[in-house]
N, CA, C and O atoms as a Tripos MOL2 file, in Angstrom:
@<TRIPOS>MOLECULE
protein
  224   223    56     0     0
PROTEIN
NO_CHARGES

@<TRIPOS>ATOM
      1 N           0.6100   -1.4360   -0.1820 N.3       1 MET1
      2 CA          0.1020    0.0770   -0.0090 C.3       1 MET1
      3 C           1.1450    1.2070    0.0590 C.2       1 MET1
      4 O           2.2580    1.2630    0.5830 O.2       1 MET1
      5 N           0.3400    2.1760   -0.7140 N.am      2 PHE2
      6 CA          1.4340    3.6710   -1.4660 C.3       2 PHE2
      7 C           0.6320    4.3730    0.1060 C.2       2 PHE2
      8 O          -0.5140    4.2080    0.5250 O.2       2 PHE2
      9 N           1.6510    5.0830    0.6170 N.am      3 SER3
     10 CA          0.9950    6.4140    1.3040 C.3       3 SER3
     11 C           0.7210    7.4000    0.8700 C.2       3 SER3
     12 O           0.4600    7.4130   -0.3330 O.2       3 SER3
     13 N           0.6670    8.3750    1.4590 N.am      4 ARG4
     14 CA         -0.2140    9.2410    0.2940 C.3       4 ARG4
     15 C           1.1340   10.5700    0.6410 C.2       4 ARG4
     16 O           0.8870   11.6910    0.1970 O.2       4 ARG4
     17 N           2.1260   10.4200    1.2100 N.am      5 ARG5
     18 CA          3.5560   10.8300    0.8890 C.3       5 ARG5
     19 C           4.0000   10.2170   -0.5070 C.2       5 ARG5
     20 O           3.8930   10.9990   -1.4520 O.2       5 ARG5
     21 N           4.4270    9.0850   -0.7620 N.am      6 GLN6
     22 CA          4.7090    8.6150   -1.2270 C.3       6 GLN6
     23 C           4.0440    8.8580   -2.9320 C.2       6 GLN6
     24 O           4.6510    9.1820   -3.9520 O.2       6 GLN6
     25 N           2.4710    8.5290   -2.7080 N.am      7 LEU7
     26 CA          1.9220    9.0960   -3.7880 C.3       7 LEU7
     27 C           2.2890   11.0200   -4.8000 C.2       7 LEU7
     28 O           2.3600   11.2420   -6.0080 O.2       7 LEU7
     29 N           2.4070   11.8250   -3.8080 N.am      8 LEU8
     30 CA          2.4730   13.0460   -3.6210 C.3       8 LEU8
     31 C           4.3690   13.1490   -3.9800 C.2       8 LEU8
     32 O           4.6850   14.0200   -4.7900 O.2       8 LEU8
     33 N           5.0240   12.6530   -3.6370 N.am      9 ALA9
     34 CA          6.4460   12.4000   -4.5440 C.3       9 ALA9
     35 C           6.1070   11.9200   -6.0610 C.2       9 ALA9
     36 O           6.4770   12.5240   -7.0680 O.2       9 ALA9
     37 N           5.2820   10.6420   -6.0420 N.am     10 THR10
     38 CA          5.6720    9.6840   -7.5400 C.3      10 THR10
     39 C           4.7910   11.2030   -8.5610 C.2      10 THR10
     40 O           5.4490   11.5890   -9.5270 O.2      10 THR10
     41 N           3.5280   11.8830   -8.3210 N.am     11 THR11
     42 CA          3.1220   12.7000   -9.0890 C.3      11 THR11
     43 C           3.2670   13.8430   -8.9980 C.2      11 THR11
     44 O           2.3540   14.6540   -9.1520 O.2      11 THR11
     45 N           5.0020   14.2620   -8.6030 N.am     12 ALA12
     46 CA          5.4200   15.3010   -9.1590 C.3      12 ALA12
     47 C           6.0560   15.0590   -9.4920 C.2      12 ALA12
     48 O           6.2890   15.7510  -10.4830 O.2      12 ALA12
     49 N           7.1990   13.8590   -9.2390 N.am     13 THR13
     50 CA          7.9920   13.7610   -9.9950 C.3      13 THR13
     51 C           7.9560   13.5420  -11.6090 C.2      13 THR13
     52 O           8.8870   13.8370  -12.3590 O.2      13 THR13
     53 N           6.4910   12.8690  -12.0790 N.am     14 THR14
     54 CA          5.7240   12.4210  -12.9750 C.3      14 THR14
     55 C           5.8920   14.0900  -13.8640 C.2      14 THR14
     56 O           6.8470   14.4180  -14.5690 O.2      14 THR14
     57 N           4.8760   14.7790  -13.6080 N.am     15 LEU15
     58 CA          4.7980   16.2520  -13.2160 C.3      15 LEU15
     59 C           6.5920   16.6850  -14.1790 C.2      15 LEU15
     60 O           6.8280   17.0750  -15.3230 O.2      15 LEU15
     61 N           7.3430   16.4080  -13.1770 N.am     16 ALA16
     62 CA          8.3430   17.6320  -13.7650 C.3      16 ALA16
     63 C           8.9360   16.9280  -14.7930 C.2      16 ALA16
     64 O           9.7640   17.5560  -15.4530 O.2      16 ALA16
     65 N           8.7250   15.8110  -15.0850 N.am     17 THR17
     66 CA          9.5800   15.2730  -16.0390 C.3      17 THR17
     67 C           9.4880   15.1260  -17.3210 C.2      17 THR17
     68 O          10.3270   15.0840  -18.2210 O.2      17 THR17
     69 N           7.5950   15.0040  -17.2660 N.am     18 THR18
     70 CA          6.4780   15.2360  -18.6120 C.3      18 THR18
     71 C           6.1700   16.4190  -18.9080 C.2      18 THR18
     72 O           6.7230   16.8470  -19.9210 O.2      18 THR18
     73 N           5.2330   17.3440  -18.1950 N.am     19 LEU19
     74 CA          4.7350   18.5430  -17.9900 C.3      19 LEU19
     75 C           5.2080   19.7420  -18.6540 C.2      19 LEU19
     76 O           4.6850   20.3620  -19.5800 O.2      19 LEU19
     77 N           6.6740   20.0450  -17.8010 N.am     20 VAL20
     78 CA          7.9270   21.5260  -17.2670 C.3      20 VAL20
     79 C           8.0820   21.9940  -19.0460 C.2      20 VAL20
     80 O           7.7500   22.9240  -19.7800 O.2      20 VAL20
     81 N           9.2160   19.9310  -19.1750 N.am     21 PRO21
     82 CA          9.5340   20.2760  -20.1250 C.3      21 PRO21
     83 C           8.2900   20.5790  -22.2270 C.2      21 PRO21
     84 O           8.6050   21.0280  -23.3290 O.2      21 PRO21
     85 N           7.2360   20.1070  -21.7420 N.am     22 ALA22
     86 CA          6.0320   20.6610  -23.1180 C.3      22 ALA22
     87 C           6.1060   21.7070  -22.9630 C.2      22 ALA22
     88 O           6.3220   22.3150  -24.0120 O.2      22 ALA22
     89 N           6.0060   22.5020  -21.8200 N.am     23 GLN23
     90 CA          5.2960   23.7980  -21.3800 C.3      23 GLN23
     91 C           6.7640   24.5150  -21.9990 C.2      23 GLN23
     92 O           6.7590   25.3780  -22.8770 O.2      23 GLN23
     93 N           7.6560   24.1190  -21.5290 N.am     24 ALA24
     94 CA          8.8110   24.9370  -22.1310 C.3      24 ALA24
     95 C           9.3860   24.9890  -23.4870 C.2      24 ALA24
     96 O          10.0030   25.9630  -23.9180 O.2      24 ALA24
     97 N           9.1600   23.8990  -24.1440 N.am     25 ALA25
     98 CA          8.9650   23.5980  -25.3720 C.3      25 ALA25
     99 C           7.9350   25.1940  -26.3030 C.2      25 ALA25
    100 O           8.3910   26.1370  -26.9500 O.2      25 ALA25
    101 N           6.4210   24.8180  -25.9240 N.am     26 THR26
    102 CA          5.2880   25.7000  -25.8680 C.3      26 THR26
    103 C           6.0930   26.5960  -26.0750 C.2      26 THR26
    104 O           6.7220   26.5170  -27.1300 O.2      26 THR26
    105 N           6.3910   27.8760  -25.0660 N.am     27 ALA27
    106 CA          6.6240   28.8870  -24.5950 C.3      27 ALA27
    107 C           7.4390   29.7650  -25.8550 C.2      27 ALA27
    108 O           7.3250   30.9360  -26.2180 O.2      27 ALA27
    109 N           8.5860   28.2810  -26.4900 N.am     28 ALA28
    110 CA         10.1190   28.7350  -27.3410 C.3      28 ALA28
    111 C           8.9510   28.2160  -28.2760 C.2      28 ALA28
    112 O           8.2520   28.3740  -27.2750 O.2      28 ALA28
    113 N           8.1310   27.7820  -29.1660 N.am     29 ALA29
    114 CA          7.8000   27.7990  -29.9100 C.3      29 ALA29
    115 C           6.6030   29.2540  -30.0730 C.2      29 ALA29
    116 O           5.9440   29.1710  -31.1100 O.2      29 ALA29
    117 N           6.4270   29.9380  -29.5940 N.am     30 ARG30
    118 CA          5.1550   31.1180  -29.3320 C.3      30 ARG30
    119 C           5.9170   31.7580  -29.4610 C.2      30 ARG30
    120 O           5.5790   32.4790  -30.4000 O.2      30 ARG30
    121 N           7.2680   32.1670  -28.9700 N.am     31 ARG31
    122 CA          8.5950   33.8710  -29.5020 C.3      31 ARG31
    123 C           7.9730   34.2260  -30.6100 C.2      31 ARG31
    124 O           7.7570   33.3240  -31.4190 O.2      31 ARG31
    125 N           7.7570   34.8920  -30.7690 N.am     32 PRO32
    126 CA          8.9980   35.4100  -32.3910 C.3      32 PRO32
    127 C          10.0970   35.0530  -32.9390 C.2      32 PRO32
    128 O          10.9170   35.0680  -32.0200 O.2      32 PRO32
    129 N          10.4720   34.8240  -33.6320 N.am     33 ALA33
    130 CA         11.5880   34.2710  -34.5950 C.3      33 ALA33
    131 C          12.3180   35.5210  -34.3950 C.2      33 ALA33
    132 O          11.9580   36.2790  -33.4940 O.2      33 ALA33
    133 N          12.9350   35.7000  -34.8630 N.am     34 ALA34
    134 CA         14.4120   36.0080  -35.4530 C.3      34 ALA34
    135 C          14.9210   36.2950  -36.3100 C.2      34 ALA34
    136 O          14.5400   35.5560  -37.2170 O.2      34 ALA34
    137 N          15.9410   37.2830  -36.8090 N.am     35 GLY35
    138 CA         15.6580   37.4300  -38.1420 C.3      35 GLY35
    139 C          15.2930   37.8810  -39.3800 C.2      35 GLY35
    140 O          14.2340   38.5070  -39.4370 O.2      35 GLY35
    141 N          16.1130   37.6600  -40.7000 N.am     36 PRO36
    142 CA         14.5450   38.2070  -42.0580 C.3      36 PRO36
    143 C          13.6780   37.1180  -41.9340 C.2      36 PRO36
    144 O          12.6890   37.2150  -42.6620 O.2      36 PRO36
    145 N          13.7630   35.5640  -40.8700 N.am     37 ALA37
    146 CA         11.9460   35.0000  -41.2180 C.3      37 ALA37
    147 C          10.7010   35.7600  -39.9140 C.2      37 ALA37
    148 O           9.5050   35.4980  -39.7910 O.2      37 ALA37
    149 N          11.5120   36.6840  -39.1480 N.am     38 ALA38
    150 CA         10.3750   37.6200  -38.2960 C.3      38 ALA38
    151 C          10.1360   38.7140  -39.2360 C.2      38 ALA38
    152 O           9.3390   39.4370  -38.6380 O.2      38 ALA38
    153 N          10.3800   39.2320  -40.3640 N.am     39 ARG39
    154 CA          9.8320   39.7750  -40.7890 C.3      39 ARG39
    155 C           8.8700   39.6230  -42.4540 C.2      39 ARG39
    156 O           8.7200   40.5220  -43.2820 O.2      39 ARG39
    157 N           8.4810   38.5600  -42.5080 N.am     40 ILE40
    158 CA          7.2150   38.1910  -43.4810 C.3      40 ILE40
    159 C           6.5420   37.8230  -43.1030 C.2      40 ILE40
    160 O           6.7280   37.0070  -42.2010 O.2      40 ILE40
    161 N           5.0620   38.2220  -43.5970 N.am     41 ALA41
    162 CA          3.9340   39.0770  -43.1240 C.3      41 ALA41
    163 C           3.4620   37.6610  -43.6650 C.2      41 ALA41
    164 O           3.9390   37.0190  -44.6000 O.2      41 ALA41
    165 N           2.0850   37.2500  -42.5850 N.am     42 ARG42
    166 CA          1.6420   36.1030  -43.1360 C.3      42 ARG42
    167 C           0.4300   36.4810  -44.5010 C.2      42 ARG42
    168 O          -0.0810   37.4310  -45.0930 O.2      42 ARG42
    169 N           0.4470   34.9180  -44.4530 N.am     43 PRO43
    170 CA         -0.2690   35.1160  -46.0730 C.3      43 PRO43
    171 C          -1.4970   35.5470  -45.2070 C.2      43 PRO43
    172 O          -1.7290   35.4370  -44.0030 O.2      43 PRO43
    173 N          -2.6080   36.3820  -46.8580 N.am     44 THR44
    174 CA         -3.9990   36.7690  -46.3100 C.3      44 THR44
    175 C          -4.5200   35.2490  -46.9300 C.2      44 THR44
    176 O          -3.8330   35.0890  -47.9390 O.2      44 THR44
    177 N          -5.0910   34.5060  -46.8300 N.am     45 VAL45
    178 CA         -6.5320   33.3140  -47.2550 C.3      45 VAL45
    179 C          -7.8560   33.7050  -47.9380 C.2      45 VAL45
    180 O          -9.0590   33.7960  -47.6950 O.2      45 VAL45
    181 N          -7.1610   33.8460  -48.7080 N.am     46 GLU46
    182 CA         -8.5860   34.0720  -49.5630 C.3      46 GLU46
    183 C          -9.6640   33.3000  -49.7330 C.2      46 GLU46
    184 O          -9.4000   32.2170  -50.2550 O.2      46 GLU46
    185 N         -11.2450   33.5590  -49.3650 N.am     47 TYR47
    186 CA        -12.3820   31.9080  -49.6270 C.3      47 TYR47
    187 C         -13.3620   32.3930  -50.5010 C.2      47 TYR47
    188 O         -14.0620   33.4030  -50.4310 O.2      47 TYR47
    189 N         -13.2740   31.2570  -51.5660 N.am     48 ALA48
    190 CA        -14.5130   31.1310  -52.2560 C.3      48 ALA48
    191 C         -15.9180   31.4810  -51.5310 C.2      48 ALA48
    192 O         -16.2300   31.1550  -50.3860 O.2      48 ALA48
    193 N         -16.8260   32.3450  -52.6130 N.am     49 PRO49
    194 CA        -17.9320   32.7320  -52.6300 C.3      49 PRO49
    195 C         -18.7650   31.1090  -52.4490 C.2      49 PRO49
    196 O         -18.4700   30.0500  -53.0040 O.2      49 PRO49
    197 N         -19.6530   31.3390  -51.6690 N.am     50 HIS50
    198 CA        -20.6200   30.3050  -50.6500 C.3      50 HIS50
    199 C         -21.4380   29.6960  -52.7890 C.2      50 HIS50
    200 O         -21.6710   30.6780  -53.4940 O.2      50 HIS50
    201 N         -21.6770   28.5560  -53.3330 N.am     51 PRO51
    202 CA        -22.0700   28.1020  -54.4220 C.3      51 PRO51
    203 C         -23.4490   28.9380  -54.3320 C.2      51 PRO51
    204 O         -24.0370   29.7530  -55.0430 O.2      51 PRO51
    205 N         -23.6000   28.4780  -53.4190 N.am     52 LEU52
    206 CA        -25.6690   28.6310  -53.3290 C.3      52 LEU52
    207 C         -25.8610   29.6530  -52.2150 C.2      52 LEU52
    208 O         -26.6450   29.4800  -51.2810 O.2      52 LEU52
    209 N         -24.9050   30.9920  -52.4130 N.am     53 GLY53
    210 CA        -24.7490   32.4550  -51.8430 C.3      53 GLY53
    211 C         -24.9310   32.1210  -50.0420 C.2      53 GLY53
    212 O         -25.1470   33.0510  -49.2640 O.2      53 GLY53
    213 N         -24.8160   30.8190  -49.6160 N.am     54 LEU54
    214 CA        -25.0120   31.2790  -47.9050 C.3      54 LEU54
    215 C         -24.0690   31.9490  -47.3100 C.2      54 LEU54
    216 O         -24.0260   31.9600  -46.0800 O.2      54 LEU54
    217 N         -23.1350   32.6340  -48.0770 N.am     55 ASP55
    218 CA        -22.6100   33.5120  -47.3770 C.3      55 ASP55
    219 C         -22.6210   34.3740  -45.8110 C.2      55 ASP55
    220 O         -23.4170   35.2950  -45.6250 O.2      55 ASP55
    221 N         -21.5510   33.8970  -44.6600 N.am     56 THR56
    222 CA        -22.2710   35.1300  -44.0270 C.3      56 THR56
    223 C         -21.3850   36.4980  -43.7400 C.2      56 THR56
    224 O         -21.9220   37.4880  -43.2430 O.2      56 THR56
@<TRIPOS>BOND
     1     1     2 1
     2     2     3 1
     3     3     4 2
     4     3     5 am
     5     5     6 1
     6     6     7 1
     7     7     8 2
     8     7     9 am
     9     9    10 1
    10    10    11 1
    11    11    12 2
    12    11    13 am
    13    13    14 1
    14    14    15 1
    15    15    16 2
    16    15    17 am
    17    17    18 1
    18    18    19 1
    19    19    20 2
    20    19    21 am
    21    21    22 1
    22    22    23 1
    23    23    24 2
    24    23    25 am
    25    25    26 1
    26    26    27 1
    27    27    28 2
    28    27    29 am
    29    29    30 1
    30    30    31 1
    31    31    32 2
    32    31    33 am
    33    33    34 1
    34    34    35 1
    35    35    36 2
    36    35    37 am
    37    37    38 1
    38    38    39 1
    39    39    40 2
    40    39    41 am
    41    41    42 1
    42    42    43 1
    43    43    44 2
    44    43    45 am
    45    45    46 1
    46    46    47 1
    47    47    48 2
    48    47    49 am
    49    49    50 1
    50    50    51 1
    51    51    52 2
    52    51    53 am
    53    53    54 1
    54    54    55 1
    55    55    56 2
    56    55    57 am
    57    57    58 1
    58    58    59 1
    59    59    60 2
    60    59    61 am
    61    61    62 1
    62    62    63 1
    63    63    64 2
    64    63    65 am
    65    65    66 1
    66    66    67 1
    67    67    68 2
    68    67    69 am
    69    69    70 1
    70    70    71 1
    71    71    72 2
    72    71    73 am
    73    73    74 1
    74    74    75 1
    75    75    76 2
    76    75    77 am
    77    77    78 1
    78    78    79 1
    79    79    80 2
    80    79    81 am
    81    81    82 1
    82    82    83 1
    83    83    84 2
    84    83    85 am
    85    85    86 1
    86    86    87 1
    87    87    88 2
    88    87    89 am
    89    89    90 1
    90    90    91 1
    91    91    92 2
    92    91    93 am
    93    93    94 1
    94    94    95 1
    95    95    96 2
    96    95    97 am
    97    97    98 1
    98    98    99 1
    99    99   100 2
   100    99   101 am
   101   101   102 1
   102   102   103 1
   103   103   104 2
   104   103   105 am
   105   105   106 1
   106   106   107 1
   107   107   108 2
   108   107   109 am
   109   109   110 1
   110   110   111 1
   111   111   112 2
   112   111   113 am
   113   113   114 1
   114   114   115 1
   115   115   116 2
   116   115   117 am
   117   117   118 1
   118   118   119 1
   119   119   120 2
   120   119   121 am
   121   121   122 1
   122   122   123 1
   123   123   124 2
   124   123   125 am
   125   125   126 1
   126   126   127 1
   127   127   128 2
   128   127   129 am
   129   129   130 1
   130   130   131 1
   131   131   132 2
   132   131   133 am
   133   133   134 1
   134   134   135 1
   135   135   136 2
   136   135   137 am
   137   137   138 1
   138   138   139 1
   139   139   140 2
   140   139   141 am
   141   141   142 1
   142   142   143 1
   143   143   144 2
   144   143   145 am
   145   145   146 1
   146   146   147 1
   147   147   148 2
   148   147   149 am
   149   149   150 1
   150   150   151 1
   151   151   152 2
   152   151   153 am
   153   153   154 1
   154   154   155 1
   155   155   156 2
   156   155   157 am
   157   157   158 1
   158   158   159 1
   159   159   160 2
   160   159   161 am
   161   161   162 1
   162   162   163 1
   163   163   164 2
   164   163   165 am
   165   165   166 1
   166   166   167 1
   167   167   168 2
   168   167   169 am
   169   169   170 1
   170   170   171 1
   171   171   172 2
   172   171   173 am
   173   173   174 1
   174   174   175 1
   175   175   176 2
   176   175   177 am
   177   177   178 1
   178   178   179 1
   179   179   180 2
   180   179   181 am
   181   181   182 1
   182   182   183 1
   183   183   184 2
   184   183   185 am
   185   185   186 1
   186   186   187 1
   187   187   188 2
   188   187   189 am
   189   189   190 1
   190   190   191 1
   191   191   192 2
   192   191   193 am
   193   193   194 1
   194   194   195 1
   195   195   196 2
   196   195   197 am
   197   197   198 1
   198   198   199 1
   199   199   200 2
   200   199   201 am
   201   201   202 1
   202   202   203 1
   203   203   204 2
   204   203   205 am
   205   205   206 1
   206   206   207 1
   207   207   208 2
   208   207   209 am
   209   209   210 1
   210   210   211 1
   211   211   212 2
   212   211   213 am
   213   213   214 1
   214   214   215 1
   215   215   216 2
   216   215   217 am
   217   217   218 1
   218   218   219 1
   219   219   220 2
   220   219   221 am
   221   221   222 1
   222   222   223 1
   223   223   224 2
@<TRIPOS>SUBSTRUCTURE
     1 MET1         2 RESIDUE 1 A MET
     2 PHE2         6 RESIDUE 1 A PHE
     3 SER3        10 RESIDUE 1 A SER
     4 ARG4        14 RESIDUE 1 A ARG
     5 ARG5        18 RESIDUE 1 A ARG
     6 GLN6        22 RESIDUE 1 A GLN
     7 LEU7        26 RESIDUE 1 A LEU
     8 LEU8        30 RESIDUE 1 A LEU
     9 ALA9        34 RESIDUE 1 A ALA
    10 THR10       38 RESIDUE 1 A THR
    11 THR11       42 RESIDUE 1 A THR
    12 ALA12       46 RESIDUE 1 A ALA
    13 THR13       50 RESIDUE 1 A THR
    14 THR14       54 RESIDUE 1 A THR
    15 LEU15       58 RESIDUE 1 A LEU
    16 ALA16       62 RESIDUE 1 A ALA
    17 THR17       66 RESIDUE 1 A THR
    18 THR18       70 RESIDUE 1 A THR
    19 LEU19       74 RESIDUE 1 A LEU
    20 VAL20       78 RESIDUE 1 A VAL
    21 PRO21       82 RESIDUE 1 A PRO
    22 ALA22       86 RESIDUE 1 A ALA
    23 GLN23       90 RESIDUE 1 A GLN
    24 ALA24       94 RESIDUE 1 A ALA
    25 ALA25       98 RESIDUE 1 A ALA
    26 THR26      102 RESIDUE 1 A THR
    27 ALA27      106 RESIDUE 1 A ALA
    28 ALA28      110 RESIDUE 1 A ALA
    29 ALA29      114 RESIDUE 1 A ALA
    30 ARG30      118 RESIDUE 1 A ARG
    31 ARG31      122 RESIDUE 1 A ARG
    32 PRO32      126 RESIDUE 1 A PRO
    33 ALA33      130 RESIDUE 1 A ALA
    34 ALA34      134 RESIDUE 1 A ALA
    35 GLY35      138 RESIDUE 1 A GLY
    36 PRO36      142 RESIDUE 1 A PRO
    37 ALA37      146 RESIDUE 1 A ALA
    38 ALA38      150 RESIDUE 1 A ALA
    39 ARG39      154 RESIDUE 1 A ARG
    40 ILE40      158 RESIDUE 1 A ILE
    41 ALA41      162 RESIDUE 1 A ALA
    42 ARG42      166 RESIDUE 1 A ARG
    43 PRO43      170 RESIDUE 1 A PRO
    44 THR44      174 RESIDUE 1 A THR
    45 VAL45      178 RESIDUE 1 A VAL
    46 GLU46      182 RESIDUE 1 A GLU
    47 TYR47      186 RESIDUE 1 A TYR
    48 ALA48      190 RESIDUE 1 A ALA
    49 PRO49      194 RESIDUE 1 A PRO
    50 HIS50      198 RESIDUE 1 A HIS
    51 PRO51      202 RESIDUE 1 A PRO
    52 LEU52      206 RESIDUE 1 A LEU
    53 GLY53      210 RESIDUE 1 A GLY
    54 LEU54      214 RESIDUE 1 A LEU
    55 ASP55      218 RESIDUE 1 A ASP
    56 THR56      222 RESIDUE 1 A THR
């Protein structure tokens, strides 16, 4: 049988090894790029009109 302390330690270790590195990678991906790639504008997406005129 596991004690409450063992379960908390196991949970904390699991979160530290799985969740925290994933959040760091996500935060790094959200940072704006540096250099020439940062100056490229986002492409504009154009949509075709709906064939039955159901555009809103």
